[in-house]
Structures are given as structure tokens and as C-alpha cells.
N, CA, C and O atoms as a CHARMM CRD file, in Angstrom:
* protein
*
  272
    1    1 MET  N     -8.12200-100.17600 -72.67100 PROA 1      0.00000
    2    1 MET  CA    -9.13700 -99.69700 -73.03900 PROA 1      0.00000
    3    1 MET  C    -10.20100 -99.02600 -74.47200 PROA 1      0.00000
    4    1 MET  O    -10.38300 -97.87200 -74.85800 PROA 1      0.00000
    5    2 VAL  N    -10.47100 -99.70100 -74.72200 PROA 2      0.00000
    6    2 VAL  CA   -10.94000 -99.37700 -76.24900 PROA 2      0.00000
    7    2 VAL  C    -12.80200 -97.95500 -76.13000 PROA 2      0.00000
    8    2 VAL  O    -14.02900 -97.85600 -76.10100 PROA 2      0.00000
    9    3 TYR  N    -11.81800 -97.45000 -76.11800 PROA 3      0.00000
   10    3 TYR  CA   -13.48700 -96.25900 -76.40000 PROA 3      0.00000
   11    3 TYR  C    -13.13900 -95.60500 -78.17200 PROA 3      0.00000
   12    3 TYR  O    -12.26000 -94.96400 -78.74700 PROA 3      0.00000
   13    4 ALA  N    -15.00400 -96.53200 -78.62500 PROA 4      0.00000
   14    4 ALA  CA   -14.85700 -96.41700 -79.52300 PROA 4      0.00000
   15    4 ALA  C    -16.36300 -95.71200 -79.73400 PROA 4      0.00000
   16    4 ALA  O    -17.25500 -96.11100 -78.98600 PROA 4      0.00000
   17    5 SER  N    -16.81000 -94.26600 -81.12000 PROA 5      0.00000
   18    5 SER  CA   -18.12300 -94.06300 -80.96700 PROA 5      0.00000
   19    5 SER  C    -17.50300 -93.46600 -82.55900 PROA 5      0.00000
   20    5 SER  O    -16.55700 -94.06300 -83.07200 PROA 5      0.00000
   21    6 TYR  N    -18.06900 -92.37400 -83.18600 PROA 6      0.00000
   22    6 TYR  CA   -18.10700 -91.55800 -84.66300 PROA 6      0.00000
   23    6 TYR  C    -18.28200 -90.45800 -84.47800 PROA 6      0.00000
   24    6 TYR  O    -18.81200 -89.71700 -83.65000 PROA 6      0.00000
   25    7 ARG  N    -17.74000 -90.42200 -85.40700 PROA 7      0.00000
   26    7 ARG  CA   -18.32400 -88.04000 -85.84600 PROA 7      0.00000
   27    7 ARG  C    -18.74500 -88.05300 -86.78100 PROA 7      0.00000
   28    7 ARG  O    -18.73400 -89.01200 -87.55300 PROA 7      0.00000
   29    8 PRO  N    -19.26300 -86.92000 -86.97600 PROA 8      0.00000
   30    8 PRO  CA   -19.49700 -86.60700 -88.67700 PROA 8      0.00000
   31    8 PRO  C    -18.92100 -86.71600 -89.52700 PROA 8      0.00000
   32    8 PRO  O    -17.94400 -87.06900 -88.86600 PROA 8      0.00000
   33    9 GLY  N    -18.28000 -86.77100 -91.28600 PROA 9      0.00000
   34    9 GLY  CA   -18.04800 -86.55700 -91.64300 PROA 9      0.00000
   35    9 GLY  C    -18.34200 -86.13600 -93.03100 PROA 9      0.00000
   36    9 GLY  O    -19.55100 -85.91300 -93.09500 PROA 9      0.00000
   37   10 SER  N    -17.66900 -85.89600 -94.35800 PROA 10     0.00000
   38   10 SER  CA   -18.26300 -85.14400 -95.05200 PROA 10     0.00000
   39   10 SER  C    -19.11500 -85.98600 -95.81900 PROA 10     0.00000
   40   10 SER  O    -19.08200 -87.21400 -95.89300 PROA 10     0.00000
   41   11 GLY  N    -20.01000 -85.04900 -96.47700 PROA 11     0.00000
   42   11 GLY  CA   -21.33600 -85.55800 -97.29000 PROA 11     0.00000
   43   11 GLY  C    -22.14300 -86.16900 -96.26900 PROA 11     0.00000
   44   11 GLY  O    -23.19500 -86.63700 -96.70500 PROA 11     0.00000
   45   12 GLY  N    -21.97200 -86.28400 -95.17600 PROA 12     0.00000
   46   12 GLY  CA   -23.59600 -86.00200 -95.19700 PROA 12     0.00000
   47   12 GLY  C    -23.18100 -88.66900 -94.05400 PROA 12     0.00000
   48   12 GLY  O    -23.95700 -89.44300 -93.49300 PROA 12     0.00000
   49   13 ARG  N    -22.00100 -88.73400 -94.32600 PROA 13     0.00000
   50   13 ARG  CA   -21.26900 -90.02500 -94.02800 PROA 13     0.00000
   51   13 ARG  C    -20.91500 -90.22600 -92.48100 PROA 13     0.00000
   52   13 ARG  O    -21.35800 -89.21500 -91.93600 PROA 13     0.00000
   53   14 PHE  N    -20.44200 -90.88700 -91.70200 PROA 14     0.00000
   54   14 PHE  CA   -19.82000 -91.17200 -90.82700 PROA 14     0.00000
   55   14 PHE  C    -18.95000 -90.94700 -89.99600 PROA 14     0.00000
   56   14 PHE  O    -19.71900 -90.34200 -89.24900 PROA 14     0.00000
   57   15 VAL  N    -17.27300 -90.87200 -89.05700 PROA 15     0.00000
   58   15 VAL  CA   -16.19000 -91.54300 -89.11800 PROA 15     0.00000
   59   15 VAL  C    -15.83600 -92.57800 -88.23200 PROA 15     0.00000
   60   15 VAL  O    -15.89400 -92.06500 -87.11400 PROA 15     0.00000
   61   16 GLY  N    -15.64500 -93.24800 -88.17000 PROA 16     0.00000
   62   16 GLY  CA   -15.78600 -94.38600 -86.39800 PROA 16     0.00000
   63   16 GLY  C    -14.27600 -93.29800 -85.74400 PROA 16     0.00000
   64   16 GLY  O    -13.37300 -92.96600 -86.51300 PROA 16     0.00000
   65   17 THR  N    -14.28200 -93.08700 -84.95900 PROA 17     0.00000
   66   17 THR  CA   -13.45400 -92.33700 -83.95800 PROA 17     0.00000
   67   17 THR  C    -12.93800 -93.67700 -82.81500 PROA 17     0.00000
   68   17 THR  O    -13.93600 -94.11700 -82.24400 PROA 17     0.00000
   69   18 LEU  N    -11.63000 -94.39600 -82.37500 PROA 18     0.00000
   70   18 LEU  CA   -11.47400 -94.29000 -82.15100 PROA 18     0.00000
   71   18 LEU  C     -9.77100 -94.64600 -80.82400 PROA 18     0.00000
   72   18 LEU  O     -8.60100 -94.74300 -81.19400 PROA 18     0.00000
   73   19 LYS  N    -10.36700 -94.76500 -79.17500 PROA 19     0.00000
   74   19 LYS  CA    -8.77300 -94.69900 -78.58100 PROA 19     0.00000
   75   19 LYS  C     -8.41700 -96.03800 -77.77500 PROA 19     0.00000
   76   19 LYS  O     -9.09500 -96.57000 -76.89600 PROA 19     0.00000
   77   20 VAL  N     -7.30100 -96.40800 -78.24600 PROA 20     0.00000
   78   20 VAL  CA    -7.22700 -97.90400 -77.44900 PROA 20     0.00000
   79   20 VAL  C     -6.10600 -97.28800 -75.78200 PROA 20     0.00000
   80   20 VAL  O     -5.20100 -96.45800 -75.86900 PROA 20     0.00000
   81   21 VAL  N     -6.47200 -97.87600 -74.66100 PROA 21     0.00000
   82   21 VAL  CA    -5.04900 -97.29300 -73.80600 PROA 21     0.00000
   83   21 VAL  C     -5.37100 -98.94000 -72.87300 PROA 21     0.00000
   84   21 VAL  O     -6.27800 -99.73300 -72.61900 PROA 21     0.00000
   85   22 ARG  N     -4.03900 -98.72400 -72.66300 PROA 22     0.00000
   86   22 ARG  CA    -3.39000-100.19300 -72.36600 PROA 22     0.00000
   87   22 ARG  C     -3.55900 -99.64900 -71.11600 PROA 22     0.00000
   88   22 ARG  O     -3.35700 -98.50500 -70.70800 PROA 22     0.00000
   89   23 LEU  N     -4.15100-101.11700 -70.30800 PROA 23     0.00000
   90   23 LEU  CA    -4.21300-101.07000 -68.45400 PROA 23     0.00000
   91   23 LEU  C     -3.90800-100.82900 -67.67500 PROA 23     0.00000
   92   23 LEU  O     -4.31200-100.08100 -66.78500 PROA 23     0.00000
   93   24 THR  N     -2.26200-102.02400 -67.96500 PROA 24     0.00000
   94   24 THR  CA    -1.05100-102.21000 -67.11700 PROA 24     0.00000
   95   24 THR  C     -0.69900-100.52900 -67.81900 PROA 24     0.00000
   96   24 THR  O     -1.74500 -99.95700 -67.51400 PROA 24     0.00000
   97   25 ASP  N     -0.42300-100.19200 -68.05600 PROA 25     0.00000
   98   25 ASP  CA     0.66400 -99.57700 -67.68900 PROA 25     0.00000
   99   25 ASP  C      0.11300 -97.75800 -68.97000 PROA 25     0.00000
  100   25 ASP  O      1.04000 -97.24700 -69.60000 PROA 25     0.00000
  101   26 GLY  N     -1.35800 -97.11300 -69.10700 PROA 26     0.00000
  102   26 GLY  CA    -1.45900 -96.39400 -69.75500 PROA 26     0.00000
  103   26 GLY  C     -1.24300 -96.15100 -70.72200 PROA 26     0.00000
  104   26 GLY  O     -1.41800 -94.94500 -70.89500 PROA 26     0.00000
  105   27 ARG  N     -0.87500 -96.71700 -71.69700 PROA 27     0.00000
  106   27 ARG  CA    -0.07000 -96.57100 -72.83000 PROA 27     0.00000
  107   27 ARG  C     -0.80800 -96.46700 -73.36600 PROA 27     0.00000
  108   27 ARG  O     -1.62900 -97.36500 -73.18100 PROA 27     0.00000
  109   28 LEU  N     -1.31900 -95.16000 -74.69000 PROA 28     0.00000
  110   28 LEU  CA    -2.10400 -94.89400 -75.96500 PROA 28     0.00000
  111   28 LEU  C     -1.46800 -95.67500 -76.71000 PROA 28     0.00000
  112   28 LEU  O     -0.29200 -95.54300 -77.05000 PROA 28     0.00000
  113   29 LEU  N     -2.47200 -96.84600 -77.11700 PROA 29     0.00000
  114   29 LEU  CA    -1.87600 -97.72300 -78.27700 PROA 29     0.00000
  115   29 LEU  C     -2.79000 -96.96300 -79.87400 PROA 29     0.00000
  116   29 LEU  O     -2.47800 -97.10800 -81.05600 PROA 29     0.00000
  117   30 PHE  N     -3.28200 -96.62700 -79.61600 PROA 30     0.00000
  118   30 PHE  CA    -4.24300 -95.44200 -80.97800 PROA 30     0.00000
  119   30 PHE  C     -5.22600 -94.93700 -80.21700 PROA 30     0.00000
  120   30 PHE  O     -5.85300 -95.09400 -79.16900 PROA 30     0.00000
  121   31 PRO  N     -5.09400 -94.21400 -81.24500 PROA 31     0.00000
  122   31 PRO  CA    -4.57600 -93.55000 -82.29500 PROA 31     0.00000
  123   31 PRO  C     -3.24300 -92.96600 -82.62800 PROA 31     0.00000
  124   31 PRO  O     -3.16600 -92.14200 -81.71800 PROA 31     0.00000
  125   32 PHE  N     -2.16600 -92.83600 -83.29900 PROA 32     0.00000
  126   32 PHE  CA    -1.12100 -92.73400 -83.54000 PROA 32     0.00000
  127   32 PHE  C     -0.69000 -91.63000 -84.71200 PROA 32     0.00000
  128   32 PHE  O     -1.24400 -91.35000 -85.77400 PROA 32     0.00000
  129   33 ASP  N     -0.02700 -91.34800 -84.37200 PROA 33     0.00000
  130   33 ASP  CA     0.13000 -90.11300 -85.56200 PROA 33     0.00000
  131   33 ASP  C      0.51200 -91.28800 -86.60800 PROA 33     0.00000
  132   33 ASP  O      0.99800 -92.37300 -86.29000 PROA 33     0.00000
  133   34 GLY  N      0.16100 -90.80600 -88.07700 PROA 34     0.00000
  134   34 GLY  CA    -0.30100 -91.94000 -89.52000 PROA 34     0.00000
  135   34 GLY  C     -1.04400 -92.16100 -89.61600 PROA 34     0.00000
  136   34 GLY  O     -1.63100 -92.07000 -90.69400 PROA 34     0.00000
  137   35 ALA  N     -1.69300 -92.73500 -88.25800 PROA 35     0.00000
  138   35 ALA  CA    -3.19000 -93.67000 -88.16500 PROA 35     0.00000
  139   35 ALA  C     -4.25100 -93.12100 -88.68400 PROA 35     0.00000
  140   35 ALA  O     -4.81700 -92.06600 -88.39700 PROA 35     0.00000
  141   36 GLU  N     -4.63100 -94.44400 -89.99500 PROA 36     0.00000
  142   36 GLU  CA    -5.63500 -94.11800 -90.64400 PROA 36     0.00000
  143   36 GLU  C     -6.75700 -93.34900 -90.32100 PROA 36     0.00000
  144   36 GLU  O     -6.58700 -92.93400 -89.17400 PROA 36     0.00000
  145   37 GLU  N     -7.87700 -92.93700 -90.79900 PROA 37     0.00000
  146   37 GLU  CA    -9.04900 -92.74800 -90.63600 PROA 37     0.00000
  147   37 GLU  C    -10.31800 -94.17600 -90.93100 PROA 37     0.00000
  148   37 GLU  O    -10.32000 -94.84800 -91.96300 PROA 37     0.00000
  149   38 ILE  N    -10.94300 -94.30200 -90.18900 PROA 38     0.00000
  150   38 ILE  CA   -12.20200 -94.89700 -89.75300 PROA 38     0.00000
  151   38 ILE  C    -13.16500 -94.74000 -90.54400 PROA 38     0.00000
  152   38 ILE  O    -14.13500 -94.08500 -90.16200 PROA 38     0.00000
  153   39 GLY  N    -13.13000 -95.37200 -91.99900 PROA 39     0.00000
  154   39 GLY  CA   -14.46400 -94.62000 -92.61500 PROA 39     0.00000
  155   39 GLY  C    -13.97000 -94.29100 -93.85000 PROA 39     0.00000
  156   39 GLY  O    -12.86500 -94.34900 -94.38900 PROA 39     0.00000
  157   40 PRO  N    -15.47800 -93.79500 -94.27700 PROA 40     0.00000
  158   40 PRO  CA   -16.53700 -92.81300 -94.07700 PROA 40     0.00000
  159   40 PRO  C    -17.23300 -94.29000 -94.24100 PROA 40     0.00000
  160   40 PRO  O    -16.76900 -95.31900 -94.73100 PROA 40     0.00000
  161   41 PHE  N    -18.64500 -93.99500 -93.59200 PROA 41     0.00000
  162   41 PHE  CA   -19.28100 -95.21900 -93.36900 PROA 41     0.00000
  163   41 PHE  C    -20.89200 -94.45600 -93.47800 PROA 41     0.00000
  164   41 PHE  O    -20.85400 -93.30300 -93.04900 PROA 41     0.00000
  165   42 ASP  N    -22.54700 -94.98000 -94.06600 PROA 42     0.00000
  166   42 ASP  CA   -23.21000 -94.19100 -94.52600 PROA 42     0.00000
  167   42 ASP  C    -24.10400 -94.34600 -93.13200 PROA 42     0.00000
  168   42 ASP  O    -25.26200 -93.94700 -93.24900 PROA 42     0.00000
  169   43 SER  N    -23.76400 -94.82100 -91.95400 PROA 43     0.00000
  170   43 SER  CA   -24.19700 -94.96300 -90.79000 PROA 43     0.00000
  171   43 SER  C    -23.83100 -94.79800 -89.69000 PROA 43     0.00000
  172   43 SER  O    -22.64000 -95.09500 -89.77700 PROA 43     0.00000
  173   44 LYS  N    -24.11700 -94.37600 -88.12600 PROA 44     0.00000
  174   44 LYS  CA   -23.59100 -94.31000 -87.71900 PROA 44     0.00000
  175   44 LYS  C    -23.14000 -95.35200 -86.80200 PROA 44     0.00000
  176   44 LYS  O    -22.00400 -95.34800 -86.32800 PROA 44     0.00000
  177   45 ASP  N    -24.04900 -96.28000 -86.53700 PROA 45     0.00000
  178   45 ASP  CA   -23.59600 -97.63500 -86.25300 PROA 45     0.00000
  179   45 ASP  C    -22.64500 -98.51100 -87.15000 PROA 45     0.00000
  180   45 ASP  O    -22.05600 -99.42300 -86.56900 PROA 45     0.00000
  181   46 ALA  N    -22.42100 -98.34000 -88.52300 PROA 46     0.00000
  182   46 ALA  CA   -21.47600 -99.01300 -88.75100 PROA 46     0.00000
  183   46 ALA  C    -19.47400 -97.78600 -88.49500 PROA 46     0.00000
  184   46 ALA  O    -18.25600 -97.90200 -88.62900 PROA 46     0.00000
  185   47 ALA  N    -20.03100 -97.27200 -88.27800 PROA 47     0.00000
  186   47 ALA  CA   -18.66200 -96.74000 -87.68100 PROA 47     0.00000
  187   47 ALA  C    -18.29500 -96.96100 -87.03700 PROA 47     0.00000
  188   47 ALA  O    -17.11500 -97.31000 -87.00700 PROA 47     0.00000
  189   48 LYS  N    -19.33500 -96.89300 -85.71500 PROA 48     0.00000
  190   48 LYS  CA   -18.99600 -97.37300 -84.41800 PROA 48     0.00000
  191   48 LYS  C    -18.82900 -98.66700 -84.23100 PROA 48     0.00000
  192   48 LYS  O    -18.20900 -98.88400 -83.19000 PROA 48     0.00000
  193   49 ARG  N    -19.17000 -99.75600 -84.90000 PROA 49     0.00000
  194   49 ARG  CA   -18.93000-100.80700 -84.96200 PROA 49     0.00000
  195   49 ARG  C    -17.77800-101.27500 -84.92900 PROA 49     0.00000
  196   49 ARG  O    -17.18300-101.76400 -83.96900 PROA 49     0.00000
  197   50 VAL  N    -17.06600-100.97100 -87.16700 PROA 50     0.00000
  198   50 VAL  CA   -15.80000-100.98900 -87.29600 PROA 50     0.00000
  199   50 VAL  C    -14.69000-100.80600 -86.24400 PROA 50     0.00000
  200   50 VAL  O    -13.93200-101.56700 -85.64200 PROA 50     0.00000
  201   51 ALA  N    -14.94800 -99.27200 -86.28100 PROA 51     0.00000
  202   51 ALA  CA   -14.02900 -99.15700 -85.00400 PROA 51     0.00000
  203   51 ALA  C    -14.00900 -99.98800 -83.38900 PROA 51     0.00000
  204   51 ALA  O    -13.18300 -99.68000 -82.52900 PROA 51     0.00000
  205   52 LEU  N    -14.77800-100.77600 -83.23900 PROA 52     0.00000
  206   52 LEU  CA   -15.05200-101.69200 -82.02700 PROA 52     0.00000
  207   52 LEU  C    -14.28100-102.92200 -82.62800 PROA 52     0.00000
  208   52 LEU  O    -13.37800-103.43900 -81.97000 PROA 52     0.00000
  209   53 LEU  N    -14.52400-103.25800 -83.50900 PROA 53     0.00000
  210   53 LEU  CA   -13.65600-104.28100 -84.33600 PROA 53     0.00000
  211   53 LEU  C    -11.97800-103.86100 -84.02600 PROA 53     0.00000
  212   53 LEU  O    -11.16100-104.40200 -83.28000 PROA 53     0.00000
  213   54 ARG  N    -11.84700-102.59600 -84.98400 PROA 54     0.00000
  214   54 ARG  CA   -10.57800-102.00500 -84.75500 PROA 54     0.00000
  215   54 ARG  C     -9.79200-102.39700 -83.31800 PROA 54     0.00000
  216   54 ARG  O     -8.93900-103.24300 -83.05000 PROA 54     0.00000
  217   55 GLY  N    -10.51500-101.34000 -82.49600 PROA 55     0.00000
  218   55 GLY  CA    -9.52100-102.04700 -81.35400 PROA 55     0.00000
  219   55 GLY  C     -9.76500-103.45900 -80.74000 PROA 55     0.00000
  220   55 GLY  O     -9.16400-103.76500 -79.71000 PROA 55     0.00000
  221   56 SER  N    -10.47800-104.18000 -81.23200 PROA 56     0.00000
  222   56 SER  CA   -10.05100-105.62800 -80.89600 PROA 56     0.00000
  223   56 SER  C     -9.20300-105.99200 -81.34300 PROA 56     0.00000
  224   56 SER  O     -8.15100-106.37900 -80.83600 PROA 56     0.00000
  225   57 GLU  N     -9.65500-105.90100 -82.81600 PROA 57     0.00000
  226   57 GLU  CA    -7.91100-105.85500 -83.02300 PROA 57     0.00000
  227   57 GLU  C     -6.71400-105.89500 -82.83700 PROA 57     0.00000
  228   57 GLU  O     -5.88200-106.79500 -82.95000 PROA 57     0.00000
  229   58 ILE  N     -6.63900-104.30500 -82.38200 PROA 58     0.00000
  230   58 ILE  CA    -5.44400-103.98000 -81.96300 PROA 58     0.00000
  231   58 ILE  C     -4.86000-103.92300 -80.14600 PROA 58     0.00000
  232   58 ILE  O     -3.89200-103.36600 -79.62800 PROA 58     0.00000
  233   59 VAL  N     -5.65400-104.53500 -79.73900 PROA 59     0.00000
  234   59 VAL  CA    -6.04200-104.96900 -77.84900 PROA 59     0.00000
  235   59 VAL  C     -5.25600-107.19300 -78.40500 PROA 59     0.00000
  236   59 VAL  O     -4.13600-107.66400 -78.21200 PROA 59     0.00000
  237   60 GLN  N     -6.26300-107.72300 -78.92800 PROA 60     0.00000
  238   60 GLN  CA    -5.11200-109.13900 -79.58500 PROA 60     0.00000
  239   60 GLN  C     -3.86900-108.61200 -80.05800 PROA 60     0.00000
  240   60 GLN  O     -2.94400-108.99400 -79.34100 PROA 60     0.00000
  241   61 ALA  N     -3.35300-107.56400 -81.39700 PROA 61     0.00000
  242   61 ALA  CA    -2.46400-107.90100 -81.32000 PROA 61     0.00000
  243   61 ALA  C     -1.02900-107.73500 -80.92400 PROA 61     0.00000
  244   61 ALA  O      0.05300-108.21000 -81.27000 PROA 61     0.00000
  245   62 ASP  N     -1.76100-106.28800 -79.48300 PROA 62     0.00000
  246   62 ASP  CA    -0.54000-105.88100 -78.55000 PROA 62     0.00000
  247   62 ASP  C     -0.77000-107.26800 -77.71300 PROA 62     0.00000
  248   62 ASP  O      0.26000-107.91200 -77.91200 PROA 62     0.00000
  249   63 LEU  N     -1.64000-108.03100 -76.87000 PROA 63     0.00000
  250   63 LEU  CA    -1.48700-109.06100 -76.31100 PROA 63     0.00000
  251   63 LEU  C     -0.60500-110.39300 -76.84100 PROA 63     0.00000
  252   63 LEU  O     -0.27700-111.32400 -76.10400 PROA 63     0.00000
  253   64 ARG  N     -0.40500-110.32600 -77.75300 PROA 64     0.00000
  254   64 ARG  CA     0.78800-111.41200 -78.66200 PROA 64     0.00000
  255   64 ARG  C      1.81800-110.80000 -78.41300 PROA 64     0.00000
  256   64 ARG  O      2.47900-111.42400 -77.58200 PROA 64     0.00000
  257   65 ALA  N      2.49700-109.45900 -78.86900 PROA 65     0.00000
  258   65 ALA  CA     3.16200-109.17900 -79.14500 PROA 65     0.00000
  259   65 ALA  C      3.40400-107.14200 -78.55600 PROA 65     0.00000
  260   65 ALA  O      3.36600-106.02600 -79.07400 PROA 65     0.00000
  261   66 PRO  N      3.61700-107.71600 -77.33000 PROA 66     0.00000
  262   66 PRO  CA     3.31700-106.25800 -77.40900 PROA 66     0.00000
  263   66 PRO  C      4.74500-105.28200 -76.83200 PROA 66     0.00000
  264   66 PRO  O      5.72500-105.48500 -76.11500 PROA 66     0.00000
  265   67 GLU  N      4.13800-104.07400 -77.67300 PROA 67     0.00000
  266   67 GLU  CA     5.45700-103.35100 -78.01800 PROA 67     0.00000
  267   67 GLU  C      5.68600-102.56000 -76.07000 PROA 67     0.00000
  268   67 GLU  O      5.06200-102.46500 -75.01300 PROA 67     0.00000
  269   68 LEU  N      7.04600-102.17600 -76.70500 PROA 68     0.00000
  270   68 LEU  CA     7.34500-101.91600 -75.39100 PROA 68     0.00000
  271   68 LEU  C      7.60100-100.43300 -75.12800 PROA 68     0.00000
  272   68 LEU  O      7.88100-100.04700 -73.99300 PROA 68     0.00000
């Protein structure tokens, strides 16, 4: 399950927020310790769009090679 949104960042910009949970076992795939910040972006839409894209990449990578 991918949960993507945004939050206000510094200087009137926005940062994407992301939570990715594997449905089969409930494992949290993102965020993890040391995970990079998504952004900043000039618009809320851009921050959320990139967060969704990153979430999709994480899901695809986990499907190819699931971590245990």
C-alpha cells in the first residue's frame, strides 16, 4: 500500500511524504532510517506526484527482489 502526500517545507516550498507498506506481511518498506527527503518542490501537486512515483519504484523493486 502506498500512501503519498506532502507537507510544507522551508521557504514556502513543499516536501513529499511517503509510506509504503507490503500488504502480504505488513512490513514497512518506506520510510526507513536514512531515507532521503522527497523534494523540496514549488507546488503541492509536484511534491505528491514525485512521492507517488517514488512509491511505485519501491513497490516494483520489492516485487522483483523482496527483502526478508
